[in-house]
C-alpha positions in Angstrom: 10.6 -72.5 184.6 10.1 -69.3 182.6 6.6 -68.2 181.9 5.1 -65.3 180.0 1.4 -64.7 180.6 -1.3 -62.4 181.9 -1.0 -63.1 185.6 0.8 -60.0 186.6 -1.2 -56.7 186.5 0.1 -54.2 184.0 3.8 -54.7 183.0 5.7 -56.9 185.5 8.4 -59.5 186.0 8.2 -62.0 188.9 11.2 -64.2 190.0 10.9 -66.9 192.7 13.8 -68.3 194.7 14.0 -71.0 197.3 16.0 -70.0 200.4 16.7 -71.3 203.8 15.7 -68.9 206.6 16.1 -69.9 210.3 16.4 -73.5 209.3 13.2 -73.4 207.3 12.9 -73.6 203.5 11.0 -70.6 202.1 10.1 -69.1 198.8 11.1 -65.5 198.1 9.2 -63.8 195.4 10.6 -60.7 193.9 8.3 -58.7 191.6 9.2 -55.7 189.5 6.4 -53.6 188.1 6.3 -50.6 185.8 3.5 -48.1 185.8 2.9 -44.4 185.3 4.7 -43.5 188.5 7.8 -45.5 187.5 9.3 -48.8 188.6 8.1 -50.5 191.8 9.5 -53.5 193.7 7.9 -55.9 196.1 9.4 -58.8 198.0 7.2 -61.6 199.5 8.4 -64.5 201.7 6.2 -67.6 201.8 6.5 -71.0 203.3 6.3 -74.1 201.1 2.6 -74.2 201.7 2.2 -70.8 200.0 1.4 -69.1 203.3 2.6 -65.5 203.3 5.1 -64.9 206.1 6.2 -61.4 205.2 5.8 -58.8 202.4 7.4 -55.4 201.8 7.0 -52.9 198.9 9.7 -50.5 197.7 8.7 -47.7 195.3 11.9 -46.1 193.9 10.1 -43.0 192.6 10.8 -39.3 193.1 9.0 -39.4 196.5 11.0 -42.3 198.0 14.6 -43.4 198.5 16.1 -45.5 195.8 18.4 -47.2 198.3 18.0 -48.3 201.9 17.2 -51.2 204.2 14.3 -52.6 206.1 14.0 -55.0 209.1 11.7 -57.9 208.4 10.1 -60.3 210.8 9.5 -63.9 209.8 7.9 -66.3 212.4 9.0 -63.9 215.3 12.6 -63.9 213.9 14.2 -60.7 212.5 16.1 -60.4 209.3 17.2 -57.5 207.0 16.7 -56.5 203.4 19.0 -54.1 201.6 18.6 -52.5 198.2 20.4 -49.9 196.1 18.6 -48.9 192.8 20.2 -45.4 192.7 22.4 -46.3 189.7 20.1 -48.9 188.2 19.6 -49.1 184.4 16.0 -50.2 183.7 16.0 -50.0 180.0 12.4 -50.3 178.6 11.3 -53.0 181.1 10.3 -53.1 184.7 13.4 -55.2 185.9 16.8 -53.4 186.1 19.4 -54.6 183.7 22.5 -53.5 185.7 23.8 -51.1 188.3 21.8 -52.5 191.3 21.6 -55.0 194.1 18.9 -56.5 196.3 20.1 -58.5 199.3 18.4 -60.5 202.0 20.5 -61.1 205.2 19.5 -63.7 207.8 21.6 -64.1 211.0 24.6 -62.4 209.3 24.5 -64.6 206.2 23.7 -63.4 202.7 20.8 -65.8 201.9 19.8 -64.1 198.7 21.6 -61.6 196.5 20.5 -60.5 193.0 22.0 -57.8 190.8 25.5 -57.1 189.5 26.8 -54.9 192.4 27.6 -57.9 194.6 30.8 -56.4 196.1 28.9 -53.3 197.1 26.2 -55.4 198.7 28.7 -57.4 200.8 30.4 -54.2 201.9 27.2 -52.5 202.9 25.7 -55.5 204.8 28.9 -56.9 206.3 27.3 -60.3 205.6 29.1 -63.6 205.0 28.2 -65.9 202.1 25.5 -68.4 203.0 26.4 -72.1 203.2 23.2 -73.0 201.4 22.9 -71.0 198.2 19.5 -69.7 197.1 17.9 -71.7 194.3 16.3 -70.0 191.3 12.9 -71.6 190.8 11.0 -69.7 188.1 10.5 -66.4 186.3 7.2 -65.0 185.0 6.7 -62.0 182.8 3.6 -60.1 181.7 4.3 -57.6 178.9 2.7 -55.5 176.2 4.4 -56.0 172.9 4.0 -56.2 169.2 5.2 -58.9 166.7 8.6 -59.6 168.4 9.4 -59.8 172.1 12.9 -60.4 173.5 14.0 -61.1 177.0 16.8 -62.8 179.0 16.1 -66.2 180.6 18.0 -68.5 182.9 16.6 -72.0 182.4 18.6 -73.8 185.1 19.8 -72.8 188.5 23.4 -71.4 188.2 23.0 -71.9 184.4 23.9 -69.5 181.6 21.7 -66.5 180.8 20.4 -66.7 177.3 18.7 -64.3 175.0 15.1 -65.5 174.3 13.0 -64.1 171.4 9.4 -64.9 170.6 8.2 -63.9 167.1 4.5 -64.2 166.3 2.9 -62.1 163.6 -0.9 -62.6 163.5 -2.1 -59.4 161.9 -2.8 -59.3 158.2 -1.0 -62.7 157.6 -2.7 -65.5 155.7 -0.7 -68.2 157.4 0.6 -66.9 160.8 3.5 -68.8 162.4 5.3 -68.9 165.7 9.1 -68.7 165.9 11.3 -69.0 169.0 15.0 -68.2 169.1 17.6 -68.7 171.7 20.7 -66.5 171.4 19.4 -65.5 167.9 19.3 -69.1 166.7 15.9 -70.5 165.7 15.1 -73.5 167.9 11.4 -73.9 167.2 8.9 -73.0 164.4 5.2 -73.7 164.4 3.4 -73.3 161.0 -0.3 -73.4 160.4 -0.8 -71.6 163.7 -4.5 -71.3 163.2 -4.8 -75.0 163.6 -2.0 -75.3 166.2 -2.9 -72.3 168.4 -2.2 -74.5 171.5 0.5 -77.1 171.8 3.8 -78.1 173.3 7.2 -79.0 171.9 10.7 -79.9 173.3 13.7 -77.8 172.5 17.3 -78.3 173.6 19.3 -75.6 175.4 22.8 -76.3 176.8 22.3 -80.0 175.8 19.3 -80.3 178.1 15.6 -80.5 177.2 13.2 -77.6 177.7 9.4 -78.2 177.2 7.8 -75.2 175.5 4.0 -74.7 175.9 2.0 -72.0 174.0 -1.5 -70.8 173.8 -2.2 -68.0 171.3 -5.9 -68.6 170.8 -6.9 -65.2 171.9 -4.4 -63.6 169.6 -5.9 -65.3 166.6 -9.6 -65.4 167.4 -10.0 -63.0 170.4 -10.2 -59.3 170.7 -7.5 -56.8 169.8 -6.3 -56.9 173.4 -6.2 -60.7 173.7 -3.5 -62.4 175.7 -1.1 -65.2 174.9 0.7 -67.6 177.2 4.2 -69.0 176.6 5.8 -71.3 179.2 9.3 -72.8 179.2 9.7 -75.7 181.7 12.9 -77.5 182.4 13.2 -81.2 182.9 16.2 -83.6 183.1 17.0 -86.0 180.3 15.9 -88.9 182.6 12.6 -87.2 183.3 12.0 -86.7 179.6 12.8 -90.3 178.8 10.5 -91.5 181.5 7.7 -89.2 180.3 8.0 -90.4 176.7 7.8 -94.0 177.8 4.9 -93.3 180.2 2.7 -91.5 177.6 3.5 -94.0 174.9 2.3 -96.9 177.2 -1.2 -98.0 175.8 -2.3 -99.0 179.3 -1.7 -95.5 180.7 -4.6 -92.9 180.6 -4.2 -90.2 177.9 -3.8 -87.1 180.1 -3.6 -83.7 178.3 -0.2 -82.1 178.6 -1.7 -78.6 178.6 -4.1 -79.0 181.6 -2.2 -76.1 183.3 -3.6 -73.7 180.7 
């Protein structure tokens, strides 16, 4: 699931992974933020009941190291986190584009590794690949932008990374519309946006269905600093078929699809 909304304070990207630590499934949340002091990084480990087990903040500014390691404690067990942001290219966003790694090592196994410097990470940590790979769950972004916003999105675990563009011009336009492109190809267009400021539609990426939800009410009718929400949620073809049959059943209650907003 990819989501762009106002949850994160200021400008930030949040990625959630499911990992196995000491025989227990956990959620590892990696948050990149950008403020006046520069880029900041936080890593939080929660159990599946959303109870925080451990949290650490790394601030790669002029006053702290841009690479290092830290020993973490989860349920009285010790594990290690390594990072190297000394050569990271951040571009204009809070999340580095290349030249970095962030690694979580548990009992000598690399349970989570992000970034493009994977060889350097294994050399630094002396870790072995984990038998159970980390699973990418979701990504959430909060940004300040104008008419066009572009980002990179991975819709499926171990899937391809696609270029995602959201275009929505609501200022000085008689009939504003919403356009979404994947790898520069238009996959969705919503006209008469003043009447369809909330809704959902299915697009297809890599021959698999993606449900797109949007809410641009505050952009159209709110203040100058109003927020909008865009959510891209994956589902299998079988799930999509089941859902279409379920909601078309006249004996089933008519539940709103946008109750999450």
